N, C-alpha and C positions, 0 to 999 in steps of 0.2 A: 497561575496556570494549573489546569487540571488535565491529567492523563487517565483515560479509561483503558484498562487492559482486560478484555474478555479472554478467558483462558479455558482450554479444554485439557490442559496439562500435557499436550503433545510436544514433540521436539520443536516444531515451528513456534508454538506459543511460548516456550521457554526462551527461545532466541528473541522473540519480540519483547519479552519481559527484560532481557538483558539490555536491550536498547533503551527501553523506558527507564530503567534504573540509571543508565548513563546520563539521561537527560534530566532526571529528577532534581539532583542537587544544583547543577549549574543554572537551571531555569527556575529554581525555587518552586518546583511543581508538586502538587498533591497527587498521589497515585491511588487510583481506585481499582481494585481487583474484583472481577466479576466471573463467577462460574455458573453455568446454567445446566440443569439436569432436565432431560426430556421427561415429560409426564408419563406415568405408567399407563399400560393399555387399559381401556375401559371395558366394562362388562359386555356391551353389545358385540364386541369383536368375537368373543368366545361363545355367546349365546347360551345354550343349555348346558355347556360344559363349565360355566362359571359357578363356583360354589363358594360358600362362606369361608371354607378352609383355604381355597385358592386366593380369595380376596385378602385373607390375613397374611398369607405368604408374600403376596405382592407388596402389601403395605410394609411388612417387616424388611423386605429387601430394599425398598425405597428409603426407609428410615436409616438403614445401615449405610446405604450409598450416600445419603445426605451427610451423615456424620463423618464418614471417611473423607468426603470432598471438603467438608468444613475444616477438618484437621490439616489436610494437604494445602488448602488455600492459605491457612495461617502461617505455614512454613515458608511461603514464597517471599514475603516481605512483611515483617512484624510491624513496621511503621506505617504501612498502607492501610487504607480503608477496605474492608472485606465485605463482599455481598454474595449470597448464594440464592439462586432463584430456580423454581421449577416451571418450565414452559418452553416455548419455541425460542431458540437462541436469537434469531434475527430480530424478532419483535422486542425481546427484552433488551438487547444491545441498543437498538434504536431508542427505546424508551429511556434507558439510562443516560444515553448521550444527550438527549433533550432535557431530561430532568435535572442533570447536574451541569448542563451547559458546558461540556468539556471542550478543551482546546485541541485535543488529539486523541484518536482512538488507535491503540497499538495492539495488533493481533497477528497471529500466525496465519499462513495460508498454505493449503496443500495443492492448490492448482486445480485445473479441470479434471474431474474424476470420472466423468461419464456424460451421456447424452443430456441428462437433466441439467448438470452443471454448465454444459456448453450452451444450452439454450437460455436458462434462467440466470446463470452465474453462480459462483460459489458464494458462501455466506459472506466472505470478505469482500468480494466484488459487489455484492448487493448492499453491504454497509457503505462502501465507497459511493455507490450510486444514489443511495437514499438518505444518508445521514446528514449531508451538507457540512460535514466536518472533515478536517485533514485526517487521513488514515495512514498509519505506518503498517505496511504489510511485509512479513518476513517468511520466506520459504524455509523448509527444514534443512536444505543444503546450503543456505546462505552463510557466508562468513561474517560473523559479527566481530568488529574491531572497534577500538576507540575512534570516534568520529573526528578525523583530522583533515580529510579532503572530501568535499561535497561536490557532486555533479548535479547541476540543474539543467534539465532538458527543457528548452523553451520553444514554443511555436510563435512567440512574440504576440500572444493573445492573453486575455485577462486571467484565465485559470493558471497558466504557467508563470505569469508575473506575480500572482498571489503566492505561488509555490516558491518563487525566488525570494519574496519578502519573508516568508516563513523560514526558508533556509538561512537567510541572513541573520535572523534572530537566533537561530540555533548555532550558527557559525560563530557569532560574536560571543555567545555564552561558552562555547566549547573551545574557542581559540582555533577554529578550523578555517581553511581557505576554500574558496568556491571557484569552480570552473563552470562557465555558462556556455552551454552547447546549443547551437541551432543547426539543423540538418536541412540541406537543400536536396530535394528529390532529384536523382540523376535523370538525364534525358533518356527515355526508353529507346532501345534500338529499333530502327524501322524493320518491317518484315522483309523488305528488299534492301540490301546494303546500298548505301549512297556513297559513291566514291568522291563526289565533289561537294564538300560542305557548303552550306548556305552562309555567306559572309554576314548577311543581315541578322540571321538567327544567332550567330556567334556573338555579334555585337550586343544584341538584346540580352543574351545570357550573361555576358560580362557585365553589362549595366546592372542587371538584377543582382549578381554576386556582390558588386561594389555597394549597391544600395543596402542589401541585407547586412553586409559586413559593418557598414557605418551604423545602422540601427542597433546591431548587436553590441558594438563597441560602446555606444552611448548608454545603452541599458546596463551593460556590465560595469561601467564606470560609476554609475549611481549606487551600486551595491558592493563595490570593491572586489569584483570578480574578474577572472581571466576569460576573455571571449574566445570562443572556438567555433569556427564555421566549417562544416564538413559536407561534402557532396555524397550523400548516402541516404538510404531509407532510415526513418527515425529510430526504429528499434535496432537496426544494425549499427547505427552511429553510437547509440547509448552503450550497447554491448562492447563495441570496439574500444570506446574511451574508458569504460570500467576496467576492461582487461589490461589496457596498456598504461594506465595512469594511477594505479594504486588508489582507486576510489573506495571510500568507506560507506557511502550512502548516496542514493539517487533521489532527487526531488523532481516531480513532474506535475503538471496540471492534468486534471481528469479529461480525457478525450471522450467524444461521443461514443456511446456503446452500440455495437452491432453484434447482436447475440449469436447469429449463425457464423458470420465471417470473422468475428473477433475484432479487437480494436488495438490501437497503439498501447493504451493502458494495460489491457489484458496481456498482450504479448510481452511487454516489459516485466509485468508481474510473474509471468511464467518462465522467463529466461534469465532474469537478474540473479546474480550470484551475491548480491549485497542487499541490505534492507532498502525498501522503496517507500518513500513518502508521497502520497497522492493528495493533491489539494483540489477542492471543488472549485 
């Protein structure tokens, strides 16, 4: 197994590295550390103000930055493979993930920081969207603990089933237990209160609950997980279970992205207080 850890040395990145190190030995994984430096400004930006002395100053600052980053990178994990690149982080991360055919990308995420992030997604979100690899995303405020209890949120669809299989592999290696959660959207309140409930609708709802409970139990039994069915919106259900059940990590399948309105994946990444693994 190979774990790629792109780092910018931020608090969130350091927490992602903590989780990656947890997984390294139990999974027999190779850890690849990657730091990317943005390229220096080019001459056309400054036009007539660009001089040879300015060019020399820029090159010197870049060389010093590269050397400092190289030293810092080496201190993170002496047994890992270290790489330092100059360029655009997203492209380099995607290139490395493909080149090394990694099994997991572990990185920090700061969440949405402005209009551009909200429309295009953060670097972490775009890695989740484009890499085709499982991605571990950790926020700076997330609590990193030994992984003993895993929550897998499932939509009973392929991405979340793949997330469950990946969680099972890690649970077996770490000696952790799994809770498998499916949330059933609550029935919206009608604009005008109805005092007489429709018996047929209630029967249909009950039949749906029973059907989902059976599907969830059958799926959970295949992976040695505890099934849990809640009537709540997916994000609310995940946050509730994390808060009330001493969850150490959340595994979810990647949901379809909706840039302006957000998605279940994005909301969980923004609100989760524990590391989140997202499977394509």
